[in-house]
LUMDO-702545 format. One line per field, with one value per residue (C-alpha): residue number from 0; x, y, z; residue in one letter. Coordinates in Angstrom, 1 decimal. Layout:
N
n	c(NUM / ...) $
xx	c(X / ...) $
yy	c(Y / ...) $
zz	c(Z / ...) $
res	c(a / ...) $
This chain:
317
n	c(0 / 1 / 2 / 3 / 4 / 5 / 6 / 7 / 8 / 9 / 10 / 11 / 12 / 13 / 14 / 15 / 16 / 17 / 18 / 19 / 20 / 21 / 22 / 23 / 24 / 25 / 26 / 27 / 28 / 29 / 30 / 31 / 32 / 33 / 34 / 35 / 36 / 37 / 38 / 39 / 40 / 41 / 42 / 43 / 44 / 45 / 46 / 47 / 48 / 49 / 50 / 51 / 52 / 53 / 54 / 55 / 56 / 57 / 58 / 59 / 60 / 61 / 62 / 63 / 64 / 65 / 66 / 67 / 68 / 69 / 70 / 71 / 72 / 73 / 74 / 75 / 76 / 77 / 78 / 79 / 80 / 81 / 82 / 83 / 84 / 85 / 86 / 87 / 88 / 89 / 90 / 91 / 92 / 93 / 94 / 95 / 96 / 97 / 98 / 99 / 100 / 101 / 102 / 103 / 104 / 105 / 106 / 107 / 108 / 109 / 110 / 111 / 112 / 113 / 114 / 115 / 116 / 117 / 118 / 119 / 120 / 121 / 122 / 123 / 124 / 125 / 126 / 127 / 128 / 129 / 130 / 131 / 132 / 133 / 134 / 135 / 136 / 137 / 138 / 139 / 140 / 141 / 142 / 143 / 144 / 145 / 146 / 147 / 148 / 149 / 150 / 151 / 152 / 153 / 154 / 155 / 156 / 157 / 158 / 159 / 160 / 161 / 162 / 163 / 164 / 165 / 166 / 167 / 168 / 169 / 170 / 171 / 172 / 173 / 174 / 175 / 176 / 177 / 178 / 179 / 180 / 181 / 182 / 183 / 184 / 185 / 186 / 187 / 188 / 189 / 190 / 191 / 192 / 193 / 194 / 195 / 196 / 197 / 198 / 199 / 200 / 201 / 202 / 203 / 204 / 205 / 206 / 207 / 208 / 209 / 210 / 211 / 212 / 213 / 214 / 215 / 216 / 217 / 218 / 219 / 220 / 221 / 222 / 223 / 224 / 225 / 226 / 227 / 228 / 229 / 230 / 231 / 232 / 233 / 234 / 235 / 236 / 237 / 238 / 239 / 240 / 241 / 242 / 243 / 244 / 245 / 246 / 247 / 248 / 249 / 250 / 251 / 252 / 253 / 254 / 255 / 256 / 257 / 258 / 259 / 260 / 261 / 262 / 263 / 264 / 265 / 266 / 267 / 268 / 269 / 270 / 271 / 272 / 273 / 274 / 275 / 276 / 277 / 278 / 279 / 280 / 281 / 282 / 283 / 284 / 285 / 286 / 287 / 288 / 289 / 290 / 291 / 292 / 293 / 294 / 295 / 296 / 297 / 298 / 299 / 300 / 301 / 302 / 303 / 304 / 305 / 306 / 307 / 308 / 309 / 310 / 311 / 312 / 313 / 314 / 315 / 316) $
xx	c(58.5 / 55.4 / 54.3 / 50.5 / 49.8 / 48.9 / 45.3 / 44.2 / 40.8 / 41.9 / 39.2 / 37.0 / 36.3 / 32.7 / 30.0 / 28.4 / 25.9 / 23.2 / 24.3 / 25.7 / 22.5 / 21.2 / 22.9 / 23.1 / 19.6 / 19.9 / 22.4 / 20.4 / 17.4 / 18.9 / 19.9 / 16.3 / 15.3 / 18.2 / 17.5 / 13.4 / 14.5 / 17.1 / 14.3 / 11.9 / 14.1 / 15.1 / 11.1 / 9.7 / 12.6 / 9.9 / 7.4 / 4.8 / 5.3 / 4.5 / 0.9 / 0.5 / 0.9 / -1.2 / -3.7 / -3.8 / -4.2 / -7.1 / -9.0 / -8.2 / -9.4 / -12.7 / -13.2 / -11.9 / -15.4 / -17.8 / -20.6 / -19.4 / -20.3 / -23.4 / -25.2 / -25.7 / -28.6 / -26.9 / -26.7 / -30.2 / -32.2 / -35.7 / -34.5 / -33.3 / -33.5 / -33.6 / -35.0 / -33.6 / -31.4 / -31.7 / -28.6 / -26.3 / -27.2 / -27.3 / -28.6 / -27.0 / -22.9 / -22.9 / -26.3 / -28.2 / -28.1 / -31.3 / -32.8 / -32.4 / -29.4 / -26.7 / -23.9 / -21.5 / -22.0 / -22.3 / -18.3 / -17.6 / -18.6 / -16.9 / -13.7 / -13.6 / -14.2 / -11.7 / -9.0 / -9.9 / -9.4 / -6.0 / -4.7 / -6.0 / -4.8 / -1.1 / -0.7 / -2.1 / 0.0 / 3.4 / 3.5 / 3.1 / 5.5 / 8.4 / 7.8 / 8.3 / 11.5 / 13.3 / 12.7 / 13.3 / 16.8 / 18.1 / 17.9 / 19.2 / 18.0 / 15.0 / 13.5 / 13.8 / 13.0 / 9.9 / 8.9 / 9.9 / 8.4 / 5.2 / 5.7 / 6.1 / 2.7 / 0.9 / 3.0 / 2.2 / -1.5 / -3.7 / -4.3 / -8.0 / -8.6 / -7.6 / -8.8 / -12.4 / -11.9 / -11.8 / -14.2 / -17.0 / -16.6 / -16.7 / -18.9 / -19.7 / -18.4 / -15.4 / -12.8 / -13.4 / -12.0 / -9.0 / -8.1 / -8.8 / -6.0 / -4.0 / -3.4 / -3.1 / -0.9 / 1.9 / 4.2 / 5.8 / 6.9 / 8.4 / 10.5 / 12.1 / 12.5 / 14.4 / 16.6 / 17.6 / 18.3 / 20.6 / 22.3 / 22.4 / 23.3 / 26.5 / 27.8 / 31.0 / 28.5 / 26.6 / 29.1 / 30.6 / 27.2 / 26.9 / 30.4 / 29.5 / 26.6 / 23.1 / 20.5 / 18.6 / 16.1 / 18.5 / 19.9 / 16.0 / 15.0 / 17.5 / 20.5 / 18.2 / 14.4 / 15.8 / 17.8 / 14.9 / 12.5 / 13.0 / 12.5 / 8.8 / 7.7 / 8.5 / 7.2 / 3.6 / 2.9 / 3.0 / 0.6 / -1.8 / -3.4 / -3.1 / -5.0 / -7.7 / -7.8 / -8.5 / -11.1 / -13.5 / -12.9 / -14.7 / -17.0 / -18.0 / -17.8 / -20.7 / -18.7 / -18.1 / -20.3 / -23.9 / -24.6 / -21.8 / -20.4 / -17.3 / -16.4 / -16.3 / -20.0 / -20.9 / -20.1 / -21.2 / -25.1 / -24.7 / -24.3 / -27.3 / -29.8 / -28.4 / -26.5 / -24.3 / -27.1 / -28.9 / -26.1 / -26.2 / -22.4 / -22.9 / -22.9 / -20.1 / -17.7 / -16.9 / -16.2 / -13.9 / -12.8 / -12.0 / -10.4 / -8.0 / -6.9 / -6.1 / -5.0 / -2.3 / -0.9 / -0.2 / 2.0 / 3.6 / 3.9 / 5.2 / 8.0 / 8.9 / 10.0 / 11.4 / 13.7 / 14.4 / 16.3 / 17.7 / 19.2 / 20.5 / 17.2 / 17.1 / 14.2 / 13.2 / 11.9) $
yy	c(32.2 / 34.5 / 34.7 / 35.7 / 39.7 / 39.0 / 40.3 / 39.7 / 37.4 / 34.8 / 34.3 / 31.3 / 29.3 / 30.2 / 27.9 / 26.9 / 23.8 / 25.5 / 27.2 / 23.3 / 22.1 / 24.1 / 23.1 / 19.3 / 19.7 / 21.8 / 19.3 / 16.9 / 18.8 / 19.1 / 15.7 / 14.2 / 16.8 / 16.0 / 12.0 / 13.4 / 14.8 / 12.0 / 9.5 / 11.5 / 12.1 / 8.2 / 7.2 / 9.9 / 8.1 / 4.8 / 5.9 / 2.4 / 4.0 / 7.5 / 5.7 / 4.4 / 6.7 / 9.1 / 6.9 / 6.4 / 10.5 / 10.8 / 7.1 / 8.5 / 12.7 / 11.3 / 9.1 / 11.6 / 13.7 / 11.2 / 13.1 / 15.5 / 14.2 / 12.2 / 13.3 / 11.8 / 9.3 / 7.7 / 3.8 / 5.4 / 1.9 / 3.7 / 7.1 / 5.4 / 7.5 / 4.3 / 1.3 / -1.6 / -3.2 / -0.5 / -0.6 / 2.3 / 5.4 / 9.2 / 9.5 / 6.4 / 6.0 / 2.6 / 1.1 / 0.7 / -1.7 / -4.4 / -1.9 / 1.4 / 2.5 / 4.5 / 1.9 / 4.9 / 6.7 / 2.6 / 2.6 / 5.9 / 5.0 / 1.9 / 3.0 / 4.7 / 1.2 / -0.3 / 1.9 / 2.4 / -1.5 / -2.0 / 1.2 / 0.0 / -3.9 / -3.4 / -0.7 / -3.5 / -6.7 / -3.8 / -3.3 / -7.3 / -8.0 / -5.9 / -6.4 / -9.7 / -9.9 / -7.3 / -8.8 / -12.0 / -11.0 / -9.2 / -11.5 / -14.9 / -18.7 / -19.6 / -16.2 / -16.4 / -19.9 / -19.9 / -16.1 / -18.3 / -21.2 / -18.9 / -17.6 / -20.8 / -21.6 / -18.7 / -19.1 / -22.4 / -21.6 / -20.6 / -17.5 / -16.5 / -19.5 / -18.1 / -15.3 / -16.4 / -18.0 / -15.2 / -13.5 / -16.2 / -16.2 / -12.3 / -9.5 / -9.4 / -5.1 / -3.4 / -3.7 / -7.3 / -7.7 / -5.6 / -7.4 / -10.7 / -9.3 / -7.4 / -10.7 / -13.1 / -12.2 / -11.0 / -13.7 / -12.9 / -9.3 / -10.8 / -13.0 / -10.5 / -8.5 / -10.7 / -11.6 / -7.3 / -6.7 / -9.5 / -8.5 / -4.4 / -6.8 / -8.2 / -4.2 / -3.0 / 0.1 / -2.2 / -3.7 / 0.4 / 0.6 / -2.0 / -1.4 / 1.7 / 0.8 / 1.1 / -1.7 / -3.7 / -1.2 / 2.0 / -0.8 / -1.9 / 1.3 / 3.9 / 1.8 / -1.5 / 0.3 / 3.0 / 0.8 / -1.7 / 1.3 / 1.4 / -2.3 / -2.1 / 1.0 / -1.2 / -4.0 / -2.2 / -0.9 / -4.3 / -5.3 / -2.8 / -4.2 / -7.7 / -6.5 / -4.8 / -8.2 / -10.0 / -7.7 / -7.8 / -12.0 / -11.9 / -9.9 / -11.7 / -14.4 / -12.6 / -12.1 / -8.2 / -5.5 / -5.8 / -2.3 / -0.5 / -0.5 / -1.7 / -2.8 / -6.7 / -6.6 / -5.3 / -7.9 / -10.4 / -8.4 / -8.8 / -11.9 / -12.5 / -10.4 / -12.7 / -10.3 / -13.3 / -15.2 / -12.4 / -10.7 / -7.3 / -6.5 / -2.8 / -4.3 / -6.9 / -5.2 / -1.6 / -2.9 / -5.7 / -3.7 / -0.7 / -3.9 / -4.6 / -1.1 / -0.1 / -3.4 / -2.3 / 1.0 / 0.1 / -2.4 / -0.4 / 2.5 / -0.6 / -2.2 / 1.0 / 1.7 / -0.9 / -0.9 / 3.0 / 1.7 / -1.6 / -0.8 / -3.9 / -5.3 / -3.6 / -3.9 / -2.1 / 0.5) $
zz	c(24.3 / 24.5 / 28.1 / 28.9 / 30.8 / 34.4 / 34.7 / 30.9 / 29.6 / 28.0 / 25.4 / 25.3 / 22.8 / 21.3 / 21.8 / 18.4 / 20.4 / 18.6 / 15.8 / 14.9 / 16.0 / 12.6 / 10.3 / 11.2 / 11.3 / 7.5 / 6.4 / 6.8 / 5.2 / 2.0 / 2.4 / 2.3 / -0.7 / -2.7 / -2.6 / -3.2 / -6.4 / -7.7 / -6.9 / -8.8 / -11.3 / -12.3 / -12.1 / -14.1 / -17.0 / -16.7 / -18.3 / -17.4 / -13.9 / -14.8 / -16.5 / -14.0 / -11.8 / -14.1 / -13.5 / -10.0 / -9.7 / -12.1 / -10.7 / -7.0 / -7.5 / -9.1 / -6.3 / -3.7 / -6.1 / -6.6 / -4.1 / -6.9 / -10.0 / -8.5 / -6.2 / -2.5 / -2.9 / -6.2 / -4.1 / -2.9 / -4.0 / -3.6 / -5.5 / -9.0 / -11.3 / -14.1 / -15.6 / -14.5 / -16.5 / -19.0 / -21.3 / -21.8 / -23.1 / -23.0 / -20.0 / -18.2 / -20.4 / -18.6 / -18.0 / -14.4 / -12.9 / -11.9 / -8.9 / -12.1 / -10.5 / -13.0 / -13.9 / -14.1 / -10.6 / -8.4 / -10.4 / -9.2 / -6.0 / -5.7 / -6.3 / -2.5 / -1.2 / -3.5 / -3.1 / 0.4 / 1.1 / -0.7 / 1.5 / 4.2 / 3.6 / 2.2 / 5.1 / 7.9 / 5.8 / 5.4 / 8.4 / 10.0 / 7.4 / 8.4 / 12.5 / 12.0 / 9.1 / 11.2 / 14.6 / 12.7 / 11.4 / 14.2 / 16.7 / 15.8 / 17.7 / 18.9 / 18.6 / 14.3 / 14.1 / 15.5 / 13.6 / 11.2 / 11.4 / 11.9 / 8.5 / 7.0 / 8.0 / 6.4 / 3.7 / 2.3 / 3.7 / 0.5 / 0.8 / -0.2 / 1.8 / 5.1 / 4.1 / 3.9 / 7.1 / 8.3 / 7.2 / 7.7 / 11.1 / 12.0 / 11.0 / 7.3 / 7.6 / 5.5 / 8.6 / 8.5 / 4.9 / 6.0 / 8.4 / 6.8 / 3.2 / 6.1 / 7.7 / 5.6 / 3.2 / 5.1 / 5.2 / 1.8 / 3.1 / 6.1 / 4.3 / 2.0 / 5.1 / 7.0 / 4.3 / 4.0 / 7.8 / 7.3 / 4.6 / 6.6 / 9.7 / 8.6 / 7.6 / 9.3 / 11.3 / 13.0 / 15.2 / 15.6 / 17.1 / 19.4 / 20.6 / 21.5 / 23.2 / 21.0 / 22.0 / 19.9 / 19.8 / 18.8 / 15.8 / 14.8 / 14.8 / 13.2 / 11.6 / 10.4 / 9.3 / 7.0 / 5.2 / 4.6 / 4.2 / 0.7 / 0.1 / 1.9 / 0.1 / -3.5 / -1.9 / -0.4 / -3.9 / -5.0 / -1.8 / -2.6 / -6.1 / -4.6 / -1.5 / -4.2 / -6.2 / -3.0 / -1.6 / -5.1 / -4.5 / -1.4 / -2.9 / -5.4 / -3.0 / -1.0 / 1.8 / 2.2 / 3.4 / 1.7 / 2.5 / 0.8 / -2.7 / -4.2 / -7.8 / -6.5 / -4.9 / -8.0 / -9.8 / -7.2 / -8.1 / -11.6 / -11.1 / -8.9 / -11.0 / -13.6 / -16.4 / -17.5 / -18.8 / -20.1 / -21.4 / -19.6 / -20.5 / -18.9 / -15.6 / -15.9 / -17.8 / -16.4 / -12.9 / -14.3 / -16.0 / -13.2 / -11.4 / -13.0 / -14.7 / -10.7 / -10.4 / -13.7 / -12.3 / -9.2 / -10.9 / -13.1 / -10.2 / -7.7 / -10.3 / -11.8 / -7.5 / -7.0 / -10.1 / -9.0 / -5.9 / -7.6 / -10.7 / -10.1 / -11.6 / -15.0 / -15.8 / -19.1 / -19.4) $
res	c(x / x / x / x / x / x / x / x / x / x / x / x / x / x / x / x / x / x / x / x / x / x / x / x / x / x / x / x / x / x / x / x / x / x / x / x / x / x / x / x / x / x / x / x / x / x / x / x / x / x / x / x / x / x / x / x / x / x / x / x / x / x / x / x / x / x / x / x / x / x / x / x / x / x / x / x / x / x / x / x / x / x / x / x / x / x / x / x / x / x / x / x / x / x / x / x / x / x / x / x / x / x / x / x / x / x / x / x / x / x / x / x / x / x / x / x / x / x / x / x / x / x / x / x / x / x / x / x / x / x / x / x / x / x / x / x / x / x / x / x / x / x / x / x / x / x / x / x / x / x / x / x / x / x / x / x / x / x / x / x / x / x / x / x / x / x / x / x / x / x / x / x / x / x / x / x / x / x / x / x / x / x / x / x / x / x / x / x / x / x / x / x / x / x / x / x / x / x / x / x / x / x / x / x / x / x / x / x / x / x / x / x / x / x / x / x / x / x / x / x / x / x / x / x / x / x / x / x / x / x / x / x / x / x / x / x / x / x / x / x / x / x / x / x / x / x / x / x / x / x / x / x / x / x / x / x / x / x / x / x / x / x / x / x / x / x / x / x / x / x / x / x / x / x / x / x / x / x / x / x / x / x / x / x / x / x / x / x / x / x / x / x / x / x / x / x / x / x / x / x / x / x / x / x / x / x / x / x / x / x / x / x / x / x / x / x / x) $
């Protein structure tokens, strides 16, 4: 049996705490990169998703470059460059409005407002729906019952009617439209997230986390939320198109901010100017087509993301 020499130093085990932490962090980053690469590889196989993404990138670039493409005074009524309701020409490819402003320039500026409202309203909607869905799925008993009854009440109420009521009683501003859309369209997201939360919390590792002392916040934030995020991401892209349509509807009904240019506001101005009866199609068609194209692009992206994250759907490519 080997004996230790008196006075000899026994080598202490090497402390590899920082090295292990670094390797764990590098491994997590590598795993995320592989997940993103795999997601993009699957997404590229969906032609509709690629067309939708290309269209959104193009529209976003045009909206960001609006001051460069049209000039800062394109929305000014007093400095309008043309006559009232001029038909399309070389100088004005999409004609002019009742004030003599270029419809093409207004269309480009309107893209900013419509995209902003769609993104922010969808973020608010998905945030509310995610919180309500996770809480209702995690806590059982009367917590879940009360939350889901409130969700059902919002779900059965006409969304547009609620949005019109909120937009009527609040100040006419861009934030009013965003809040009105966000707080009335979250129930569908909440029910989807709750169903996914119930499925996640039935898995064995959730029981192990509870047995090891994991609290409610730890389980919801560290285990449930990452597993419902793919569903939330897909739902967000679908909600954006609905939010843009709702914003256009509110603006068309005269409930938007009259000081800004949006596609729905352009349709409202065209109606008030008598473009429908006069047959001034160049004033009506461009904003309507723009709304339809953006909604279609977001829907295509949402369907592609949903198919990639849930291949069981079997959506055609």
